[in-house]
C-alpha positions, 0 to 999 in steps of 0.5 A: 817642348822647346826648338833646338838648332838643329830643329830649325836648320832642318826645316824641311822637316813635315810640320804634321809630324814634328806637331804630333810631338808637342807635349801638352801645356803644362796647366791649364787655365781654369780662370778667365783672366791672368794678372796684367803686372805678371803678364806685362813682366818683360822676358828674354828677348825685347818686346815687339810692340806698337802703340803707347806703352800708358794706353787704356787698353793692353792687347797680348799676342802668342802667336805662331808664324805657321798657324793660318788662323793667326794668318787671317787675323793679321790679313783680315782684322790687324791693319783695322785694329792699328788703324782704328786703336793702336794709331789713335792711343788707345791699345798697347800691341805686344806681340809674342812668339809661340812657334808650333814648329820648327819653321815657324821658329826659324821664321821669328829668328828671322824677324828679329833679325831683319833691320831694326824697326821692320819686324811687323813690316816682315812678320806682316809680310811672311803671313800674307805670303805663308803659303809661298813658304811655311807649307812647301818642300823647299822651306829653306827656299822660301824663308830666304827668299822672303829675307832677301826681300827684308834686306837680310844677306845670305851670310845675316841669314845664316848667322841668324838661323845658327844663333844659340842666344837667339833661339834660346831667347824665342824657346823662353818666350814659348815656354813661359807662355805654356809654363805661366798662362796655359797657352796651348793654341793659336793665336791666345790673346789677352785683353787688359789681363782676358783670355781670348783663345782664337782670333776674333772678326774685327767688331767682335774684338772692337767689342771688348776693347771698347768696354775697357776703354773709360767712358 
């Protein structure tokens, strides 16, 4: 189910009520891996990625900004992953949108609108402060505060959340994850094509990465 612009603008709707309307994945994966070439095909939006595209290990994460498990991963695991594997040229990390509700969709749209080079800084801050904007009675106020801290004016904030092309792009990224890769929960990771559903502690993630590194 895609999110409409009206739903994005009405971010005050209860998240739980919206989640109840989500359709199940169009198909579930029986296999444990996907074709890495298909996985890495570019979509309608530029990839948000860190690291060397030629690294021996590629990790693709599908996440929702309102997912508490995703927030836990990015708070407790991601920085160490970046320091030990991404920054050292061992892992190429791709982050893709899979919003579970209109609030998450709006957050992803704003992340695409912050000044160039600040996408991961912004999403990291959003995960860290998730309770302040995702689970309050004033979601628009919370999103506005976070966006302004990232350098967006009120005018740019409004323009961003009414950008139909951007909304369509975010929805398309999610729909492709549903249709082609059977994603039905967040976070979902692909490590050199191997499916890993749910967040992993750093030591378990490191084991999977190390098993894919050249000896």
